[in-house]
C-alpha positions in Angstrom: 14.1 2.7 13.1 16.3 5.6 11.9 14.1 8.7 11.6 16.7 10.4 9.3 16.1 7.7 6.7 14.4 9.3 3.7 11.9 6.3 3.7 10.7 7.3 7.1 10.3 11.0 6.3 6.9 12.7 5.5 6.3 12.6 1.8 2.7 12.0 0.9 -0.6 13.7 1.8 -3.5 11.4 2.5 -5.0 12.2 -0.9 -1.8 11.4 -2.7 -1.2 8.1 -0.8 -4.8 7.0 -1.4 -4.5 7.7 -5.1 -1.2 5.8 -5.4 -2.7 2.8 -3.6 -6.1 2.9 -5.2 -7.9 3.4 -1.9 -10.8 5.5 -0.9 -9.4 8.6 0.9 -11.8 8.2 3.8 -10.6 4.6 4.3 -7.0 5.6 4.4 -7.8 8.5 6.7 -9.5 6.1 9.2 -6.4 3.9 9.2 -4.1 6.9 9.9 -6.3 9.2 12.1 -8.9 6.8 13.5 -12.6 7.2 13.2 -15.5 8.1 15.5 -18.5 5.7 15.7 -21.7 5.7 17.7 -22.4 3.4 20.7 -25.5 3.1 22.9 -23.7 4.9 25.7 -22.3 7.7 23.5 -19.7 8.2 20.8 -16.5 6.1 20.7 -13.4 6.2 18.6 -11.5 3.6 16.6 -7.7 3.9 17.2 -5.6 4.4 14.1 -3.7 1.4 12.6 -0.8 3.4 11.1 1.4 5.9 12.9 2.0 8.7 10.3 5.3 10.4 9.8 3.6 13.7 10.9 0.2 14.1 12.5 -0.7 17.7 11.9 -1.5 17.6 9.1 -1.3 13.8 8.7 1.5 13.1 6.2 2.7 9.6 5.3 6.2 8.3 4.7 7.2 5.7 2.2 7.1 3.1 4.9 3.6 4.3 5.9 2.7 3.7 2.3 3.9 0.1 2.6 1.9 -0.4 5.8 -1.2 0.9 4.0 -0.5 -1.4 1.0 -0.4 -4.4 3.3 -3.5 -3.3 5.2 -5.3 -3.0 1.9 -4.9 -6.7 1.4 -6.4 -7.5 4.8 -9.0 -4.9 5.2 -10.3 -3.7 1.8 -10.1 -7.0 -0.1 -12.1 -8.8 2.6 -14.2 -6.0 4.1 -13.5 -7.0 7.7 -13.6 -4.7 10.8 -10.8 -2.5 11.9 -11.3 -3.8 15.4 -10.6 -7.4 14.4 -7.6 -6.4 12.4 -6.2 -4.3 15.2 -6.5 -7.2 17.7 -4.8 -9.6 15.2 -1.9 -7.1 14.7 -1.5 -6.6 18.5 -1.5 -10.3 19.1 1.0 -11.1 16.4 3.3 -8.3 17.3 3.2 -9.2 21.0 3.7 -12.9 20.3 6.6 -12.3 17.8 8.0 -9.2 19.4 8.2 -7.5 16.0 7.9 -3.7 16.0 5.8 -2.4 13.1 4.9 -5.9 11.9 3.4 -4.5 8.7 6.9 -3.5 7.5 8.5 -6.9 8.2 9.5 -9.3 5.4 8.6 -12.0 7.9 5.0 -11.4 7.0 5.8 -13.8 4.1 6.6 -16.6 6.5 5.6 -17.4 10.1 4.6 -13.9 11.1 2.1 -13.7 8.2 0.8 -17.1 9.0 0.2 -16.2 12.6 -1.4 -12.9 11.7 -3.8 -14.5 9.2 -4.7 -17.4 11.5 -5.5 -15.0 14.3 -7.4 -12.6 12.0 -9.4 -15.5 10.4 -10.4 -16.8 13.9 -11.5 -13.4 15.1 -13.8 -12.9 12.1 -14.8 -16.6 12.0 -13.6 -16.9 8.5 -14.2 -20.3 6.8 -11.3 -22.5 5.8 -11.8 -21.7 2.1 -12.0 -18.0 3.0 -8.7 -18.2 4.9 -7.1 -19.9 1.8 -8.3 -17.1 -0.4 -7.1 -14.4 2.1 -3.7 -16.0 2.2 -3.5 -16.0 -1.6 -4.4 -12.3 -1.8 -2.1 -11.4 1.0 0.9 -13.1 -0.7 0.1 -11.3 -3.9 0.3 -8.0 -2.1 3.5 -8.9 -0.2 5.2 -10.0 -3.5 4.9 -6.4 -4.7 7.2 -5.2 -1.9 11.0 -5.3 -2.0 13.1 -5.3 1.2 16.8 -4.4 1.5 19.5 -6.4 3.3 18.5 -4.8 6.6 14.9 -6.0 6.1 13.3 -2.6 5.5 11.0 -2.0 2.5 12.8 -0.2 -0.4 10.3 -0.4 -3.3 6.6 -1.0 -3.9 5.2 -2.2 -7.2 1.5 -1.0 -7.0 -1.2 -2.7 -9.0 -1.4 -0.7 -12.2 -4.7 -1.6 -13.6 -7.3 -4.4 -13.5 -6.4 -5.5 -17.0 -2.7 -6.0 -16.2 -1.4 -9.5 -15.6 -1.0 -10.4 -11.9 2.8 -10.6 -12.3 3.1 -7.4 -14.3 5.2 -4.7 -12.5 5.7 -1.8 -14.9 5.3 0.8 -12.2 7.2 1.3 -9.0 7.3 3.7 -6.0 10.7 4.1 -4.6 11.7 6.8 -2.1 15.0 7.3 -3.9 13.4 7.9 -7.3 11.4 11.0 -8.4 10.8 12.0 -4.7 8.9 8.8 -4.1 6.3 9.4 -6.9 5.2 6.5 -9.2 7.4 5.9 -12.2 7.7 3.5 -15.1 10.4 1.4 -13.5 12.5 0.6 -16.6 13.2 4.3 -17.3 12.3 6.1 -14.1 9.8 8.3 -15.9 7.0 9.8 -13.9 3.6 8.3 -14.6 2.0 11.7 -13.8 4.1 13.4 -16.4 3.1 10.8 -19.0 -0.6 11.3 -18.2 -0.2 15.0 -18.4 1.4 14.8 -21.9 -1.3 12.5 -23.1 -4.0 14.9 -21.8 -2.2 17.7 -23.6 -2.8 15.8 -26.9 0.4 13.9 -27.5 0.2 10.3 -28.7 1.2 7.2 -26.9 3.5 6.3 -29.9 5.3 9.7 -29.7 5.8 9.3 -25.9 7.0 5.7 -26.3 9.6 7.0 -28.8 10.6 9.9 -26.6 11.2 7.7 -23.5 12.3 4.5 -25.3 9.3 2.7 -23.9 6.7 0.5 -25.4 3.2 1.8 -26.1 1.9 -0.7 -23.6 4.1 0.9 -20.9 2.6 4.3 -21.8 -0.9 2.9 -21.6 -0.2 1.3 -18.2 1.1 4.6 -16.9 -2.1 6.4 -18.0 -4.4 3.6 -16.7 -2.6 3.7 -13.3 -2.9 7.5 -13.1 -6.6 7.5 -14.0 -7.7 4.4 -12.1 -8.4 6.1 -8.9 
């Protein structure tokens, strides 16, 4: 991968990335830095699952954000161990010879099927559980756009629990607003909208200012305050 690509450059602190993805900061940190854990013969350490753009301090790129988004589907939504997930990833990457599998659009086809099957077997997931996992996994992957060279270019994060599953009012794109979340139809920062609401402006006034619907304004605020 081209390290000069803006999508592979450091852009997000762990706190920022965790907030944008609606993850617990400690969870994301364990994926990026690893985590110590006790064993009978002394302390051990889980290896990280994501290679950050920079390590000291750990700072994520847009592509790291995509990797964490995909991991969220497998790890957080099912509460399975990092060890099982790491083994499944290594198995799938070795078998398919795909570098950084979590960035690959092939996750939507055979690569994803192999990863989930291996993962399900490692955690002894029931047949119905594997179907549910596949459904959630596909929902997360559908929120990533890839370019013609098969690299991620845009993420549509889940905005709020009340939004329809196919709703995509908010996007994160490395080329827009320095990679910060925006209302995709106008490129307006969700953070700016939340700040103006907190300052006492009305949703109706902001909708008029930005030529948006009040629902768009509400989704921006819900997204910003959901973490």
